[in-house]
Backbone as a printed PyTorch tensor [residue, N CA C, xyz], in Angstrom:
tensor([[[ -7.0260,  23.1860, -15.9190],
         [ -6.0640,  22.7300, -16.8890],
         [ -5.9990,  21.2100, -16.9590]],

        [[ -6.4490,  20.5080, -15.9010],
         [ -6.4460,  19.0530, -15.9550],
         [ -7.3230,  18.5580, -17.0850]],

        [[ -8.4960,  19.1430, -17.2420],
         [ -9.3890,  18.7060, -18.3080],
         [ -8.7910,  19.0160, -19.6770]],

        [[ -8.0300,  20.0980, -19.8060],
         [ -7.3860,  20.4250, -21.0810],
         [ -6.3430,  19.3800, -21.4290]],

        [[ -5.5380,  18.9610, -20.4640],
         [ -4.5350,  17.9350, -20.7200],
         [ -5.1760,  16.6470, -21.1960]],

        [[ -6.2680,  16.2530, -20.5760],
         [ -6.9840,  15.0590, -20.9980],
         [ -7.6070,  15.2100, -22.3670]],

        [[ -8.0200,  16.4100, -22.6640],
         [ -8.6700,  16.6840, -23.9420],
         [ -7.7170,  16.4920, -25.1120]],

        [[ -6.4750,  16.9170, -24.9390],
         [ -5.5120,  16.7940, -26.0480],
         [ -4.7760,  15.4640, -26.0290]],

        [[ -4.9520,  14.6570, -24.9900],
         [ -4.1910,  13.4120, -24.8750],
         [ -5.0650,  12.1730, -25.0590]],

        [[ -6.1220,  12.2580, -25.8060],
         [ -6.9640,  11.0910, -26.0350],
         [ -6.2590,  10.1080, -26.9760]],

        [[ -6.8990,   9.0000, -27.2940],
         [ -6.2510,   7.9480, -28.0850],
         [ -6.4760,   8.0500, -29.5930]],

        [[ -7.3300,   8.9200, -30.0420],
         [ -7.6060,   9.0390, -31.4740],
         [ -6.7560,  10.1610, -32.0700]],

        [[ -5.8020,   9.8370, -32.9350],
         [ -4.8890,  10.8590, -33.4610],
         [ -5.5930,  12.0560, -34.1110]],

        [[ -6.6520,  11.8140, -34.8730],
         [ -7.3210,  12.9390, -35.5260],
         [ -7.9640,  13.8660, -34.4920]],

        [[ -8.4950,  13.2980, -33.4080],
         [ -9.0760,  14.1220, -32.3560],
         [ -7.9880,  14.8870, -31.6080]],

        [[ -6.8350,  14.2500, -31.3970],
         [ -5.7000,  14.9390, -30.7720],
         [ -5.2940,  16.1300, -31.6320]],

        [[ -5.1500,  15.9010, -32.9270],
         [ -4.7640,  16.9590, -33.8600],
         [ -5.7470,  18.1300, -33.8040]],

        [[ -7.0280,  17.8380, -33.8860],
         [ -8.0430,  18.9000, -33.8700],
         [ -8.0880,  19.5950, -32.5160]],

        [[ -7.9460,  18.8260, -31.4440],
         [ -7.9980,  19.4010, -30.0920],
         [ -6.8380,  20.3480, -29.8370]],

        [[ -5.6450,  19.9300, -30.2420],
         [ -4.4700,  20.7900, -30.0610],
         [ -4.6480,  22.0820, -30.8660]],

        [[ -5.1780,  21.9590, -32.0770],
         [ -5.4330,  23.1480, -32.8950],
         [ -6.4520,  24.0770, -32.2570]],

        [[ -7.4870,  23.5000, -31.6630],
         [ -8.5070,  24.3290, -30.9850],
         [ -7.9140,  25.0640, -29.7880]],

        [[ -7.1130,  24.3550, -28.9930],
         [ -6.4840,  25.0030, -27.8400],
         [ -5.5600,  26.1190, -28.3110]],

        [[ -4.8280,  25.8840, -29.3990],
         [ -3.9410,  26.9300, -29.9390],
         [ -4.7420,  28.1600, -30.3350]],

        [[ -5.8720,  27.9370, -30.9930],
         [ -6.7160,  29.0710, -31.3940],
         [ -7.2510,  29.8240, -30.1810]],

        [[ -7.5450,  29.1020, -29.1020],
         [ -8.0470,  29.7510, -27.8870],
         [ -6.9780,  30.6010, -27.2050]],

        [[ -5.7130,  30.2380, -27.3790],
         [ -4.6440,  31.0090, -26.7340],
         [ -4.2870,  32.2700, -27.5150]],

        [[ -4.5260,  32.2810, -28.8090],
         [ -4.1980,  33.4560, -29.6240],
         [ -5.0230,  34.6520, -29.1690]],

        [[ -4.3350,  35.7110, -28.7930],
         [ -5.0170,  36.9280, -28.3580],
         [ -5.6250,  36.8160, -26.9750]],

        [[ -5.3180,  35.7610, -26.2470],
         [ -5.8710,  35.5660, -24.9120],
         [ -4.7280,  35.2540, -23.9410]],

        [[ -4.0410,  36.2890, -23.4620],
         [ -2.8710,  36.0630, -22.6100],
         [ -3.1890,  35.3490, -21.2950]],

        [[ -4.4110,  35.5190, -20.7860],
         [ -4.7560,  34.8490, -19.5300],
         [ -4.7310,  33.3320, -19.7050]],

        [[ -5.3270,  32.8410, -20.7860],
         [ -5.3580,  31.3970, -21.0490],
         [ -3.9450,  30.8990, -21.3370]],

        [[ -3.2120,  31.6220, -22.1600],
         [ -1.8450,  31.2140, -22.4990],
         [ -0.9710,  31.1530, -21.2530]],

        [[ -1.0910,  32.1330, -20.3840],
         [ -0.2960,  32.1710, -19.1590],
         [ -0.6460,  30.9970, -18.2540]],

        [[ -1.9200,  30.7250, -18.1150],
         [ -2.3760,  29.6140, -17.2790],
         [ -1.8460,  28.2770, -17.7980]],

        [[ -1.9760,  28.0480, -19.0910],
         [ -1.5100,  26.7840, -19.6670],
         [  0.0140,  26.6780, -19.6630]],

        [[  0.7060,  27.7910, -19.9040],
         [  2.1730,  27.7760, -19.9240],
         [  2.7480,  27.4460, -18.5530]],

        [[  2.0420,  27.8110, -17.5020],
         [  2.5160,  27.5420, -16.1440],
         [  2.2120,  26.1150, -15.6860]],

        [[  1.4400,  25.3820, -16.4700],
         [  1.0410,  24.0140, -16.1190],
         [  2.0420,  23.0250, -16.7130]],

        [[  3.0150,  22.5910, -15.9010],
         [  4.0560,  21.7030, -16.4080],
         [  3.4920,  20.3530, -16.8540]],

        [[  2.4510,  19.8750, -16.1970],
         [  1.8470,  18.6070, -16.6270],
         [  1.2890,  18.7310, -18.0460]],

        [[  0.6580,  19.8580, -18.3250],
         [  0.1100,  20.0840, -19.6560],
         [  1.2250,  20.1440, -20.7020]],

        [[  2.2980,  20.8850, -20.3860],
         [  3.4270,  20.9830, -21.3200],
         [  4.0880,  19.6320, -21.5420]],

        [[  4.2400,  18.8510, -20.4850],
         [  4.8280,  17.5240, -20.6330],
         [  3.9270,  16.6200, -21.4720]],

        [[  2.6080,  16.7860, -21.3200],
         [  1.6720,  16.0320, -22.1550],
         [  1.8780,  16.3940, -23.6200]],

        [[  2.0100,  17.6870, -23.9110],
         [  2.2270,  18.1180, -25.2900],
         [  3.5210,  17.5480, -25.8560]],

        [[  4.5880,  17.6290, -25.0880],
         [  5.8730,  17.0990, -25.5460],
         [  5.7610,  15.5870, -25.7640]],

        [[  5.0500,  14.9080, -24.8920],
         [  4.8390,  13.4750, -25.0380],
         [  4.0480,  13.1080, -26.2820]],

        [[  3.1360,  13.9890, -26.6850],
         [  2.3550,  13.7300, -27.8960],
         [  3.2480,  13.6660, -29.1320]],

        [[  4.3000,  14.4600, -29.1430],
         [  5.2120,  14.4520, -30.2880],
         [  5.8870,  13.1010, -30.4470]],

        [[  6.2240,  12.4650, -29.3400],
         [  6.8350,  11.1400, -29.4070],
         [  5.7940,  10.0660, -29.7030]],

        [[  4.6650,  10.1620, -29.0420],
         [  3.6190,   9.1510, -29.2050],
         [  3.0930,   9.1030, -30.6400]],

        [[  2.9370,  10.2670, -31.2500],
         [  2.3850,  10.3530, -32.6060],
         [  3.4360,  10.8670, -33.5820]],

        [[  4.6450,  10.3030, -33.5080],
         [  5.7400,  10.8160, -34.3460],
         [  5.5120,  10.6220, -35.8370]],

        [[  4.5520,   9.7850, -36.2190],
         [  4.2740,   9.5620, -37.6430],
         [  3.0070,  10.2770, -38.1130]],

        [[  2.4440,  11.1330, -37.2660],
         [  1.2420,  11.8940, -37.6530],
         [  1.6720,  13.3310, -37.9380]],

        [[  1.7500,  13.6820, -39.2050],
         [  2.2560,  15.0060, -39.5960],
         [  1.4440,  16.1480, -38.9980]],

        [[  0.1420,  15.9860, -38.8780],
         [ -0.6950,  17.0420, -38.3180],
         [ -0.3300,  17.3480, -36.8770]],

        [[ -0.1620,  16.3060, -36.0700],
         [  0.2040,  16.4930, -34.6640],
         [  1.6240,  17.0440, -34.5670]],

        [[  2.5210,  16.5610, -35.4220],
         [  3.9040,  17.0370, -35.4280],
         [  3.9840,  18.5310, -35.7700]],

        [[  3.0250,  19.0290, -36.5180],
         [  3.0120,  20.4560, -36.8560],
         [  2.2440,  21.3010, -35.8650]],

        [[  1.1780,  20.7510, -35.3080],
         [  0.2820,  21.5440, -34.4670],
         [  0.7840,  21.6890, -33.0280]],

        [[  1.4000,  20.6550, -32.4730],
         [  1.8860,  20.7450, -31.0910],
         [  2.9610,  21.8330, -30.9490]],

        [[  3.9800,  21.8750, -31.8150],
         [  4.9560,  22.9670, -31.6870],
         [  4.3190,  24.3570, -31.8420]],

        [[  3.3300,  24.4620, -32.7060],
         [  2.6610,  25.7640, -32.8720],
         [  1.9150,  26.1560, -31.6020]],

        [[  1.3160,  25.1830, -30.9140],
         [  0.6530,  25.4850, -29.6420],
         [  1.6760,  25.9050, -28.6010]],

        [[  2.7920,  25.2000, -28.5210],
         [  3.8330,  25.5770, -27.5640],
         [  4.3250,  26.9910, -27.8410]],

        [[  4.5170,  27.3230, -29.1090],
         [  4.9130,  28.6910, -29.4790],
         [  3.8640,  29.7070, -29.0460]],

        [[  2.6090,  29.3840, -29.2740],
         [  1.5300,  30.3040, -28.8970],
         [  1.5370,  30.5360, -27.3910]],

        [[  1.7830,  29.4980, -26.6180],
         [  1.8300,  29.6570, -25.1640],
         [  2.9620,  30.5900, -24.7620]],

        [[  4.1110,  30.4410, -25.4100],
         [  5.2600,  31.2950, -25.0920],
         [  5.0040,  32.7300, -25.5280]],

        [[  4.5690,  32.9050, -26.7600],
         [  4.4270,  34.2520, -27.3310],
         [  3.2680,  35.0130, -26.7010]],

        [[  2.1560,  34.3520, -26.4800],
         [  0.9630,  35.0330, -25.9760],
         [  0.9610,  35.2160, -24.4640]],

        [[  1.6960,  34.3560, -23.7440],
         [  1.6450,  34.3870, -22.2830],
         [  2.3920,  35.5490, -21.6690]],

        [[  2.0330,  35.8270, -20.4360],
         [  2.7140,  36.8470, -19.6390],
         [  3.2430,  36.1360, -18.4080]],

        [[  4.5610,  36.0570, -18.2760],
         [  5.1260,  35.2400, -17.2320],
         [  6.4330,  35.8090, -16.7260]],

        [[  6.9360,  35.1890, -15.6600],
         [  8.1830,  35.6120, -15.0470],
         [  9.2750,  34.5860, -15.3230]],

        [[ 10.4580,  34.8190, -14.7850],
         [ 11.6010,  33.9300, -15.0310],
         [ 11.3510,  32.5180, -14.5150]],

        [[ 10.6340,  32.4100, -13.4030],
         [ 10.3600,  31.0810, -12.8540],
         [  9.5010,  30.2690, -13.8200]],

        [[  8.5060,  30.8900, -14.4120],
         [  7.6560,  30.1940, -15.3720],
         [  8.4650,  29.7830, -16.5980]],

        [[  9.3590,  30.6440, -17.0410],
         [ 10.2150,  30.3040, -18.1830],
         [ 11.0650,  29.0880, -17.8410]],

        [[ 11.6480,  29.0810, -16.6510],
         [ 12.4570,  27.9270, -16.2380],
         [ 11.6100,  26.6600, -16.2160]],

        [[ 10.3780,  26.7580, -15.7060],
         [  9.4910,  25.5970, -15.6720],
         [  9.1960,  25.1120, -17.0930]],

        [[  8.9210,  26.0410, -17.9850],
         [  8.6240,  25.6760, -19.3710],
         [  9.8330,  24.9950, -20.0170]],

        [[ 11.0130,  25.5530, -19.8130],
         [ 12.2220,  24.9820, -20.3960],
         [ 12.5430,  23.6140, -19.7920]],

        [[ 12.1780,  23.4100, -18.5350],
         [ 12.4130,  22.1070, -17.9100],
         [ 11.5450,  21.0180, -18.5400]],

        [[ 10.5030,  21.4140, -19.2340],
         [  9.6330,  20.4480, -19.9300],
         [ 10.1740,  20.0950, -21.3070]],

        [[ 11.3830,  20.5380, -21.6020],
         [ 12.0740,  20.1930, -22.8600],
         [ 11.4140,  20.8090, -24.1000]],

        [[ 10.9780,  22.0700, -23.9700],
         [ 10.3800,  22.7320, -25.1330],
         [ 11.4220,  23.3800, -26.0350]],

        [[ 12.6290,  23.6400, -25.5100],
         [ 13.6480,  24.3300, -26.3090],
         [ 13.9930,  23.5830, -27.5960]],

        [[ 14.2240,  22.2620, -27.5600],
         [ 14.5370,  21.5650, -28.8210],
         [ 13.3960,  21.6660, -29.8320]],

        [[ 12.1720,  21.6950, -29.3470],
         [ 11.0070,  21.8040, -30.2370],
         [ 11.0100,  23.1620, -30.9250]],

        [[ 11.2470,  24.2110, -30.1450],
         [ 11.2780,  25.5660, -30.7160],
         [ 12.4440,  25.7170, -31.6910]],

        [[ 13.5990,  25.1700, -31.3220],
         [ 14.7600,  25.2590, -32.2040],
         [ 14.5300,  24.5150, -33.5140]],

        [[ 13.8800,  23.3640, -33.4510],
         [ 13.6270,  22.6190, -34.6870],
         [ 12.6650,  23.3730, -35.5940]],

        [[ 11.7690,  24.1510, -35.0010],
         [ 10.8490,  24.9480, -35.8230],
         [ 11.6080,  25.9840, -36.6460]],

        [[ 12.6480,  26.5310, -36.0910],
         [ 13.3980,  27.5780, -36.7950],
         [ 14.1230,  27.0300, -38.0240]],

        [[ 14.2370,  25.7150, -38.1130],
         [ 14.9340,  25.0760, -39.2410],
         [ 13.9790,  24.5220, -40.2860]],

        [[ 12.6960,  24.7350, -40.1210],
         [ 11.7090,  24.1880, -41.0580],
         [ 11.9040,  24.8040, -42.4370]],

        [[ 12.1460,  23.9580, -43.4060],
         [ 12.3060,  24.4400, -44.7780],
         [ 10.9920,  24.3800, -45.5350]],

        [[ 10.0840,  23.5510, -45.0470],
         [  8.8190,  23.3490, -45.7420],
         [  7.8100,  24.4680, -45.4720]],

        [[  7.7940,  24.9610, -44.2310],
         [  6.7950,  25.9540, -43.8470],
         [  7.4670,  27.1690, -43.2090]],

        [[  7.6420,  28.2510, -43.9400],
         [  8.2880,  29.4490, -43.3850],
         [  7.5720,  30.0040, -42.1480]],

        [[  6.2530,  29.8220, -42.0680],
         [  5.5070,  30.3160, -40.9100],
         [  5.9930,  29.6470, -39.6230]],

        [[  6.3660,  28.3790, -39.7080],
         [  6.8970,  27.6880, -38.5260],
         [  8.2080,  28.3190, -38.0830]],

        [[  9.0420,  28.7190, -39.0480],
         [ 10.2970,  29.3900, -38.7030],
         [ 10.0180,  30.6720, -37.9370]],

        [[  9.1050,  31.4540, -38.4360],
         [  8.7760,  32.7380, -37.8050],
         [  8.2600,  32.5140, -36.3900]],

        [[  7.3230,  31.5780, -36.2350],
         [  6.7610,  31.3160, -34.9100],
         [  7.8330,  30.8180, -33.9450]],

        [[  8.7110,  29.9400, -34.4200],
         [  9.7930,  29.4430, -33.5720],
         [ 10.7270,  30.5490, -33.1220]],

        [[ 11.1070,  31.4270, -34.0580],
         [ 11.9860,  32.5460, -33.7020],
         [ 11.3080,  33.5140, -32.7400]],

        [[ 10.0220,  33.7690, -32.9200],
         [  9.3090,  34.6600, -31.9920],
         [  9.3180,  34.1000, -30.5770]],

        [[  9.0680,  32.8060, -30.4650],
         [  9.0570,  32.1850, -29.1350],
         [ 10.4380,  32.2260, -28.4920]],

        [[ 11.4690,  31.8940, -29.2580],
         [ 12.8260,  31.9380, -28.7140],
         [ 13.2130,  33.3600, -28.3130]],

        [[ 12.8230,  34.3230, -29.1240],
         [ 13.1170,  35.7200, -28.8140],
         [ 12.4520,  36.1210, -27.5030]],

        [[ 11.2400,  35.7010, -27.2930],
         [ 10.5370,  36.0860, -26.0630],
         [ 11.1880,  35.4250, -24.8560]],

        [[ 11.6520,  34.1920, -25.0140],
         [ 12.3190,  33.5170, -23.9000],
         [ 13.6240,  34.2320, -23.5470]],

        [[ 14.3980,  34.5940, -24.5530],
         [ 15.7100,  35.1860, -24.3060],
         [ 15.6630,  36.6740, -23.9600]],

        [[ 14.6850,  37.3810, -24.4790],
         [ 14.6350,  38.8330, -24.2850],
         [ 13.2300,  39.2450, -23.8850]],

        [[ 12.9160,  39.0170, -22.6430],
         [ 11.5960,  39.3990, -22.1620],
         [ 11.4740,  40.9210, -22.1640]],

        [[ 10.2330,  41.3900, -22.1170],
         [ 10.0110,  42.8390, -22.0810],
         [ 10.6820,  43.4510, -20.8620]],

        [[ 10.5440,  42.7900, -19.7160],
         [ 11.2340,  43.2350, -18.5150],
         [ 12.6390,  42.6790, -18.6030]],

        [[ 13.6250,  43.5380, -18.4920],
         [ 15.0120,  43.0930, -18.6170],
         [ 15.2850,  42.0040, -17.5890]],

        [[ 15.6980,  40.8230, -18.0480],
         [ 16.0160,  39.7640, -17.0940],
         [ 17.3410,  40.0350, -16.4090]],

        [[ 17.5020,  39.4450, -15.2460],
         [ 18.7840,  39.5300, -14.5730],
         [ 19.8010,  38.8070, -15.4430]],

        [[ 21.0170,  39.2340, -15.3700],
         [ 22.0680,  38.6350, -16.1930],
         [ 22.1550,  37.1170, -15.9580]],

        [[ 21.9900,  36.6870, -14.7120],
         [ 22.0660,  35.2570, -14.3980],
         [ 20.9330,  34.4950, -15.0730]],

        [[ 19.7200,  35.0680, -15.1020],
         [ 18.5830,  34.4170, -15.7610],
         [ 18.8430,  34.2680, -17.2470]],

        [[ 19.3480,  35.3250, -17.8830],
         [ 19.6170,  35.2900, -19.3110],
         [ 20.6790,  34.2290, -19.6220]],

        [[ 21.7280,  34.1830, -18.7910],
         [ 22.7860,  33.2010, -18.9780],
         [ 22.2220,  31.7900, -18.8260]],

        [[ 21.3600,  31.5830, -17.8220],
         [ 20.7660,  30.2640, -17.6060],
         [ 19.9170,  29.8460, -18.8030]],

        [[ 19.1020,  30.7550, -19.3310],
         [ 18.2580,  30.4350, -20.4750],
         [ 19.1020,  30.1260, -21.7060]],

        [[ 20.1750,  30.8720, -21.8950],
         [ 21.0620,  30.6360, -23.0250],
         [ 21.7230,  29.2690, -22.9020]],

        [[ 22.1470,  28.9070, -21.6950],
         [ 22.7740,  27.6030, -21.4850],
         [ 21.7910,  26.4690, -21.7500]],

        [[ 20.5390,  26.6360, -21.3470],
         [ 19.5360,  25.5990, -21.6020],
         [ 19.3600,  25.4230, -23.1030]],

        [[ 19.2960,  26.5220, -23.8440],
         [ 19.1470,  26.4380, -25.2920],
         [ 20.3760,  25.8170, -25.9330]],

        [[ 21.5610,  26.1800, -25.4830],
         [ 22.7860,  25.5850, -26.0260],
         [ 22.8080,  24.0920, -25.7760]],

        [[ 22.4540,  23.6990, -24.5660],
         [ 22.4540,  22.2800, -24.2170],
         [ 21.4760,  21.4830, -25.0500]],

        [[ 20.3860,  22.0900, -25.4440],
         [ 19.3800,  21.3550, -26.2140],
         [ 19.8160,  21.1370, -27.6520]],

        [[ 20.7870,  21.8940, -28.1230],
         [ 21.2730,  21.7020, -29.4930],
         [ 22.4330,  20.7330, -29.5450]],

        [[ 22.9720,  20.3820, -28.3700],
         [ 24.1050,  19.4670, -28.3380],
         [ 25.4240,  20.1550, -28.5990]],

        [[ 25.4250,  21.4700, -28.6700],
         [ 26.6530,  22.2260, -28.9150],
         [ 27.1070,  22.8570, -27.6150]],

        [[ 28.3630,  22.8700, -27.4130],
         [ 28.9240,  23.5420, -26.2410],
         [ 29.1550,  25.0090, -26.5490]],

        [[ 29.7810,  25.6930, -25.6280],
         [ 30.1060,  27.0980, -25.8290],
         [ 31.1580,  27.2050, -26.9280]],

        [[ 30.9060,  28.0770, -27.8830],
         [ 31.8540,  28.2630, -28.9770],
         [ 32.4880,  29.6330, -28.8780]],

        [[ 33.8020,  29.6570, -28.9450],
         [ 34.5100,  30.9370, -28.8470],
         [ 35.0330,  31.3380, -30.1900]]])
């Protein structure tokens, strides 16, 4: 995974855009690759950093969140991996995708990823679900609403 992080973090924006898209395509339908990359916090932090570094490159701004979604949706992981992923600040990225008015596909992908985080196939412990919900609430800047 070290070479993958370097591959998507080069200095040429067009190469970053194409590289992130290639990695996303490799994760689709390949849960082993998605699981491996999703568990790599350095890789996830690199992806999140790309959004800030290339905030004016629309291609990177669209492709990085889609890769993060693919890692969440395609991967097979446990609660610890989810916590690691959320600690890399991916929740705000996924939430912003659900609000995309320009591309409905981004909304769908964002909702799928959030759904998988909150409702894994294996029923999470109540404490895990509460923790994940709190992380998502905190990322929106909203407190608990009654």
